[in-house]
C-alpha positions as CSV (number, residue, x, y, z in Angstrom):
1,X,108.9,91.8,149.5
2,X,108.9,91.6,145.7
3,X,112.7,91.6,145.8
4,X,112.7,88.7,148.2
5,X,110.3,86.7,146.1
6,X,112.4,87.3,143.0
7,X,115.6,86.4,144.8
8,X,114.1,83.2,146.1
9,X,112.8,82.2,142.7
10,X,116.2,82.8,141.1
11,X,118.0,80.9,143.8
12,X,115.8,77.8,143.5
13,X,114.4,77.3,140.0
14,X,112.3,74.4,141.2
15,X,110.8,76.2,144.2
16,X,106.9,76.2,144.4
17,X,105.7,79.2,146.5
18,X,103.1,78.7,149.2
19,X,101.4,81.3,151.5
20,X,101.2,84.0,148.8
21,X,97.5,84.8,149.3
22,X,98.1,86.9,152.4
23,X,100.2,89.2,150.2
24,X,97.4,89.7,147.8
25,X,95.2,90.6,150.8
26,X,97.8,92.9,152.2
27,X,96.8,96.5,152.6
28,X,100.0,97.8,151.1
29,X,99.8,95.6,148.1
30,X,96.2,96.6,147.5
31,X,97.1,100.3,148.0
32,X,99.8,100.1,145.3
33,X,97.4,98.1,143.1
34,X,94.8,100.9,143.4
35,X,97.3,103.6,142.6
36,X,98.3,101.7,139.4
37,X,94.7,101.2,138.4
38,X,93.7,104.8,139.2
39,X,96.8,106.2,137.3
40,X,96.0,104.2,134.1
41,X,94.1,105.9,131.3
42,X,91.5,103.2,131.5
43,X,90.4,104.5,134.9
44,X,87.7,106.4,133.2
45,X,86.2,103.2,131.7
46,X,83.6,101.2,133.6
47,X,83.1,97.4,133.7
48,X,79.8,95.6,133.9
49,X,79.0,97.3,137.2
50,X,79.3,100.7,135.6
51,X,81.6,101.9,138.4
52,X,84.7,104.0,137.5
53,X,87.6,105.0,139.7
54,X,86.2,108.5,140.0
55,X,82.7,107.3,141.0
56,X,84.2,105.0,143.7
57,X,86.4,107.8,145.0
58,X,83.5,110.2,145.3
59,X,80.7,107.9,146.5
60,X,82.5,105.3,148.6
61,X,86.0,106.6,149.3
62,X,89.3,104.8,148.5
63,X,90.0,103.5,152.0
64,X,86.5,102.1,152.5
65,X,86.5,100.5,149.1
66,X,89.9,98.8,149.7
67,X,88.8,97.7,153.2
68,X,85.7,96.1,151.8
69,X,87.7,94.5,149.0
70,X,90.3,93.2,151.4
71,X,87.6,91.7,153.7
72,X,86.0,89.9,150.7
73,X,89.4,88.4,149.8
74,X,90.1,87.4,153.4
75,X,86.7,85.8,153.8
76,X,87.1,84.0,150.4
77,X,83.9,85.6,149.2
78,X,85.4,87.7,146.4
79,X,84.1,86.6,142.9
80,X,85.3,88.2,139.7
81,X,82.5,89.6,137.5
82,X,82.4,89.1,133.7
83,X,84.4,91.4,131.6
84,X,82.6,93.9,129.4
85,X,83.4,93.4,125.7
86,X,84.3,96.4,123.6
87,X,85.1,95.9,119.9
88,X,87.9,98.2,118.7
89,X,89.1,98.5,115.0
90,X,92.2,96.8,113.8
91,X,94.4,97.4,110.8
92,X,92.6,96.3,107.6
93,X,89.1,97.1,108.9
94,X,88.7,94.1,111.2
95,X,87.6,94.3,114.8
96,X,89.3,93.1,117.9
97,X,87.5,92.3,121.2
98,X,88.8,94.1,124.3
99,X,87.6,92.8,127.7
100,X,87.0,95.5,130.3
101,X,87.0,94.2,133.9
102,X,85.4,96.0,136.8
103,X,87.5,98.4,138.9
104,X,87.5,95.9,141.8
105,X,88.6,93.1,139.5
106,X,91.4,95.3,138.2
107,X,92.7,96.1,141.6
108,X,92.8,92.4,142.6
109,X,94.4,91.6,139.3
110,X,97.0,94.3,139.9
111,X,97.7,92.9,143.4
112,X,98.1,89.4,141.9
113,X,100.5,90.7,139.4
114,X,102.6,92.4,142.1
115,X,102.9,89.0,143.8
116,X,103.3,86.7,140.7
117,X,105.5,88.8,138.4
118,X,108.7,88.7,140.4
119,X,108.4,84.9,140.7
120,X,107.9,84.2,137.0
121,X,110.3,86.8,135.8
122,X,113.0,84.6,137.2
123,X,112.0,81.9,134.7
124,X,111.3,84.0,131.6
125,X,113.9,83.7,128.8
126,X,115.9,86.8,127.8
127,X,114.5,86.5,124.3
128,X,111.0,87.7,125.5
129,X,110.4,91.4,125.6
130,X,106.7,92.2,125.6
131,X,104.9,93.4,128.7
132,X,108.0,92.8,130.9
133,X,109.6,95.3,133.3
134,X,112.6,97.3,131.9
135,X,112.1,95.8,128.5
136,X,110.7,97.4,125.3
137,X,110.1,96.8,121.7
138,X,113.4,98.5,120.8
139,X,115.3,95.8,122.6
140,X,113.7,93.1,120.4
141,X,114.6,95.1,117.3
142,X,118.1,95.6,118.5
143,X,118.5,91.8,119.1
144,X,117.3,91.0,115.6
145,X,119.7,93.6,114.3
146,X,122.6,92.0,116.2
147,X,121.9,88.4,115.2
148,X,121.2,89.4,111.6
149,X,124.7,90.7,111.3
150,X,126.0,87.3,112.7
151,X,124.5,85.4,109.7
152,X,121.0,84.6,111.1
153,X,119.2,85.9,108.0
154,X,116.6,83.3,107.2
155,X,113.5,84.4,109.1
156,X,110.3,82.7,110.2
157,X,107.9,85.7,110.4
158,X,105.3,84.1,112.6
159,X,101.8,85.0,113.7
160,X,99.8,83.1,116.3
161,X,96.1,83.0,115.4
162,X,93.9,84.7,118.0
163,X,96.5,84.1,120.7
164,X,94.9,85.8,123.7
165,X,91.5,84.2,122.9
166,X,92.8,80.7,122.4
167,X,95.2,79.8,125.2
168,X,94.1,76.6,126.9
169,X,93.2,77.2,130.5
170,X,94.4,73.7,131.7
171,X,97.8,74.1,130.0
172,X,98.2,77.7,131.4
173,X,97.2,76.6,135.0
174,X,99.7,73.8,134.8
175,X,102.5,76.3,134.1
176,X,101.3,78.5,137.0
177,X,101.3,75.5,139.3
178,X,104.9,74.8,138.5
179,X,105.8,77.9,140.6
180,X,102.7,78.4,142.8
181,X,101.5,76.0,145.4
182,X,99.1,78.3,147.2
183,X,95.6,76.9,146.4
184,X,93.9,80.2,147.1
185,X,96.0,82.1,144.6
186,X,95.5,79.3,142.0
187,X,91.8,79.5,142.6
188,X,91.8,83.2,142.2
189,X,93.7,83.1,138.9
190,X,91.4,80.4,137.6
191,X,88.3,82.5,138.7
192,X,89.5,85.4,136.5
193,X,90.1,83.1,133.6
194,X,86.5,81.7,133.9
195,X,84.8,85.0,134.7
196,X,82.9,85.1,131.4
197,X,82.3,87.8,128.8
198,X,79.4,90.2,128.5
199,X,79.1,90.8,124.7
200,X,78.2,94.1,123.2
201,X,75.0,92.5,122.1
202,X,74.1,91.9,125.8
203,X,74.6,88.1,125.6
204,X,76.6,86.5,128.4
205,X,79.1,83.9,127.3
206,X,81.4,81.6,129.3
207,X,85.2,82.0,128.8
208,X,86.4,78.5,128.1
209,X,89.7,79.5,126.6
210,X,92.0,82.6,126.5
211,X,92.9,85.5,128.6
212,X,90.7,88.5,127.6
213,X,92.8,91.4,126.4
214,X,92.3,94.4,128.6
215,X,92.9,92.8,131.9
216,X,95.9,93.8,134.0
217,X,96.8,90.1,134.6
218,X,96.3,89.0,131.0
219,X,99.8,89.9,129.6
220,X,101.5,88.2,132.4
221,X,99.4,85.0,132.0
222,X,100.1,85.1,128.2
223,X,103.8,85.4,128.9
224,X,103.6,82.4,131.3
225,X,101.9,80.3,128.6
226,X,104.2,81.4,125.8
227,X,107.3,80.9,127.9
228,X,106.8,77.2,126.9
229,X,107.5,78.3,123.3
230,X,110.7,80.2,124.4
231,X,111.9,77.1,126.3
232,X,111.2,74.8,123.4
233,X,113.0,76.9,120.7
234,X,115.9,78.0,123.0
235,X,116.4,74.6,124.6
236,X,119.6,73.9,122.5
237,X,121.1,77.2,123.9
238,X,121.0,76.0,127.5
239,X,124.2,74.9,129.1
240,X,125.3,71.6,127.6
241,X,122.9,72.1,124.6
242,X,123.9,71.7,120.9
243,X,124.1,75.5,120.5
244,X,125.3,76.5,123.9
245,X,128.7,77.8,122.8
246,X,130.3,79.5,119.9
247,X,132.4,76.5,119.1
248,X,129.3,74.2,119.0
249,X,127.5,76.6,116.8
250,X,130.4,76.9,114.4
251,X,130.6,73.1,114.3
252,X,126.9,72.9,113.3
253,X,127.5,75.4,110.5
254,X,130.5,73.4,109.2
255,X,128.2,70.3,109.1
256,X,125.5,72.3,107.3
257,X,123.2,72.2,110.3
258,X,121.1,75.2,111.3
259,X,121.4,77.5,114.3
260,X,118.4,79.5,115.4
261,X,117.1,82.1,117.9
262,X,113.6,83.3,118.7
263,X,112.8,87.0,119.4
264,X,109.3,87.4,120.9
265,X,107.3,90.4,121.9
266,X,104.0,89.1,123.5
267,X,102.3,87.0,120.8
268,X,104.4,88.4,118.0
269,X,107.7,86.6,117.3
270,X,110.3,85.9,114.7
271,X,112.7,83.0,114.5
272,X,116.1,83.9,113.0
273,X,117.9,81.0,111.4
274,X,121.5,80.6,110.2
275,X,120.9,78.0,107.6
276,X,118.8,77.3,104.5
277,X,115.1,77.8,103.8
278,X,114.2,74.2,104.2
279,X,115.6,74.4,107.8
280,X,113.2,77.2,108.5
281,X,110.3,75.2,107.0
282,X,111.1,72.2,109.3
283,X,111.4,74.6,112.3
284,X,108.0,76.1,111.4
285,X,106.4,72.6,111.6
286,X,108.2,71.9,114.9
287,X,107.0,75.2,116.4
288,X,103.4,74.4,115.3
289,X,103.6,71.1,117.2
290,X,105.0,72.9,120.3
291,X,102.1,75.4,120.3
292,X,99.4,72.8,120.0
293,X,99.3,71.7,123.7
294,X,98.7,75.4,124.6
295,X,95.6,75.4,122.3
296,X,97.5,77.7,119.9
297,X,98.3,77.5,116.2
298,X,100.2,79.5,113.6
299,X,98.2,81.6,111.2
300,X,98.7,80.0,107.8
301,X,97.9,83.2,105.9
302,X,100.2,85.5,108.0
303,X,103.1,83.2,108.9
304,X,105.8,83.2,106.2
305,X,109.4,82.2,105.6
306,X,111.5,85.1,104.3
307,X,115.1,86.0,103.8
308,X,116.3,89.2,105.5
309,X,117.4,90.5,102.1
310,X,113.7,90.7,101.1
311,X,112.8,92.5,104.3
312,X,110.1,91.9,106.9
313,X,107.9,93.9,109.2
314,X,108.1,93.5,113.0
315,X,106.6,95.8,115.7
316,X,106.1,98.6,113.2
317,X,109.6,98.5,111.8
318,X,110.8,97.2,108.5
319,X,114.0,95.2,108.8
320,X,116.2,94.5,105.8
321,X,119.7,93.2,105.0
322,X,121.0,95.4,102.2
323,X,124.0,97.0,100.7
324,X,125.2,100.3,102.1
325,X,125.1,103.0,99.4
326,X,128.4,103.7,97.8
327,X,130.0,100.5,99.1
328,X,130.0,96.7,98.5
329,X,129.3,96.0,102.2
330,X,126.0,94.8,103.5
331,X,124.3,95.7,106.8
332,X,121.0,95.2,108.6
333,X,118.9,98.3,108.4
334,X,115.8,99.2,110.4
335,X,113.3,101.4,108.6
336,X,109.8,102.5,109.5
337,X,107.2,100.1,108.0
338,X,104.6,101.4,105.7
339,X,101.6,100.5,107.9
340,X,102.4,102.9,110.8
341,X,103.0,105.7,108.3
342,X,99.6,105.2,106.7
343,X,98.0,105.0,110.1
344,X,99.6,108.2,111.2
345,X,98.5,110.0,108.0
346,X,95.0,108.7,108.6
347,X,94.9,110.2,112.1
348,X,96.2,113.6,110.8
349,X,93.7,113.7,108.0
350,X,90.9,113.0,110.5
351,X,92.1,115.9,112.7
352,X,92.6,118.4,110.0
353,X,89.4,118.1,108.0
354,X,88.6,121.5,106.5
355,X,85.0,121.5,107.8
356,X,86.0,120.7,111.4
357,X,84.8,123.1,114.0
358,X,87.3,122.0,116.7
359,X,89.3,125.0,118.0
360,X,92.7,125.3,116.4
361,X,94.5,125.1,119.8
362,X,92.8,121.7,120.4
363,X,93.7,120.4,117.0
364,X,97.3,121.4,117.2
365,X,97.7,120.1,120.7
366,X,96.4,116.7,119.6
367,X,98.6,116.6,116.5
368,X,101.6,117.5,118.6
369,X,100.8,114.8,121.1
370,X,100.5,112.2,118.3
371,X,103.7,113.3,116.5
372,X,105.8,113.4,119.6
373,X,104.8,109.9,120.7
374,X,105.2,108.5,117.2
375,X,108.6,110.1,116.6
376,X,109.9,109.0,120.0
377,X,109.1,105.4,119.1
378,X,110.6,105.5,115.6
379,X,113.5,107.8,116.2
380,X,115.9,104.8,116.4
381,X,115.2,103.7,112.9
382,X,116.5,105.1,109.6
383,X,113.9,107.7,109.9
384,X,115.1,111.1,108.8
385,X,113.7,111.0,105.3
386,X,110.3,109.7,106.7
387,X,110.3,112.5,109.3
388,X,110.9,115.1,106.6
389,X,108.2,113.7,104.4
390,X,105.7,113.7,107.3
391,X,106.6,117.2,108.3
392,X,105.7,118.4,104.8
393,X,102.4,116.3,104.9
394,X,101.3,117.7,108.3
395,X,102.3,121.3,107.4
396,X,100.2,121.2,104.2
397,X,97.2,119.6,106.0
398,X,97.2,122.3,108.6
399,X,97.8,125.1,106.1
400,X,94.8,123.9,104.0
401,X,92.7,123.7,107.1
402,X,93.6,127.3,108.0
403,X,93.0,128.8,104.6
404,X,89.6,127.2,104.3
405,X,88.3,127.9,107.8
406,X,89.7,131.5,107.9
407,X,88.9,132.2,104.2
408,X,92.6,133.3,103.7
409,X,94.3,133.8,100.4
410,X,97.8,132.4,99.8
411,X,99.1,136.0,100.0
412,X,97.6,136.5,103.4
413,X,98.9,133.2,104.6
414,X,102.5,134.1,103.5
415,X,102.2,137.5,105.2
416,X,101.3,135.8,108.5
417,X,103.6,132.8,108.6
418,X,106.6,133.7,106.4
419,X,109.4,136.0,107.4
420,X,112.8,137.1,106.0
421,X,114.3,133.8,107.1
422,X,111.6,131.7,105.5
423,X,108.5,130.0,106.9
424,X,107.9,130.5,110.6
425,X,106.4,128.0,112.9
426,X,102.7,127.8,112.7
427,X,101.2,129.1,115.9
428,X,97.5,129.2,116.4
429,X,95.7,130.4,119.6
430,X,99.0,130.2,121.5
431,X,99.8,126.6,120.4
432,X,102.7,126.0,118.0
433,X,102.8,123.1,115.5
434,X,105.5,120.5,116.4
435,X,108.2,119.9,113.8
436,X,108.7,116.2,113.6
437,X,111.8,116.7,111.4
438,X,113.5,118.3,114.3
439,X,113.7,115.0,116.2
440,X,117.2,113.6,116.4
441,X,117.6,110.2,115.0
442,X,119.8,108.0,117.1
443,X,120.8,104.3,117.1
444,X,119.4,102.1,119.9
445,X,122.2,100.0,121.3
446,X,121.5,96.4,122.0
447,X,121.6,95.9,125.8
448,X,122.6,92.2,125.6
449,X,120.9,89.2,127.1
450,X,121.1,90.2,130.8
451,X,118.8,93.2,131.1
452,X,118.3,93.7,134.9
453,X,114.9,93.3,136.5
454,X,113.6,96.0,139.0
455,X,114.2,93.5,141.8
456,X,117.8,92.5,141.0
457,X,120.1,92.8,144.0
């Protein structure tokens, strides 16, 4: 059914879909939605009703729960409950609010996403990569790498201030209505937007703007709203536009006119400009005006205009146009930014505190889990030197923890972990320490603008 919805949406860009609500109530859609909610790590977290996936499974039963939920949806008696606020730390010591819906709300949101995502994916621009199927952060970095080599080296490194908390509900619902005519689906989406927030202090507050982070539907709704930004910036690239062909773009360059492209990952985006700094400044003003109807604005303190030769950070990577060592040729290089390295070291230090009483096996297992995930994300950057440095850092942290907790001398440590061929892998209680320097660094190839969706024929 998703494939059909996507195919119809692609075939008719102006089509407004009706009679979608019966799909949200469909047993098969609700069953798939339940599986996705239950398989998520947040399944252990409860909303305002204190129910978790496990408690529902044990006390009510999955089939009974889904039948009751389906009946509420069919009778139009389902009402979303407020999300429970949980403040989590951000970089720099600030806190960010995370909204935790109830399990029932999560299942309905997941069912709504199953219905709406194939429709709106037909409209989303290829320059958007965040929270979209078959797309990842590495695709965004690869596109920046590609266009940087084509001369797009003036960069608007932009930050939207409190994006998820500030999206105007009226503007968002107008964009949803452009594709959805079913009033029951529209009412359900609006009900989730207006569900309210239960603060950590116990105070109940209405949600007048924004899509609370933590909801399954929130990333899709944010992409629907921010697709207006993509359309505005990429309008000249559409067929017949002033940047729609190589020849037209070359003509603009000859006339000292700028060309530009946006690369967006959720609410993080950069605009790459082939032109001068004053062109980027003018584009910054124009983008601010385009965001205003959505209730959004650029952060004045975090948004900056920078040349790629000076480098900028995006999605944890540091991207820079620089000379290749030993030559006079310049290329776009992707390094690991300083912030994720500092954050990783902070986590390792917390795990390897000398006075910790956590079993060695648990410590090494957690370190290995963090290192593998971190290395898998950054292995497409110029990362070998960073991996080697981190290997040494982690090794010394673990060694210092071992010597302190076991009261070992350096001689005893060498006797246990060093052999004729040098230092052996540290193995404690049957768990070996992962060597991050052993990860192969490979280049991530740009997949172009036509990344297929899961529903492509």
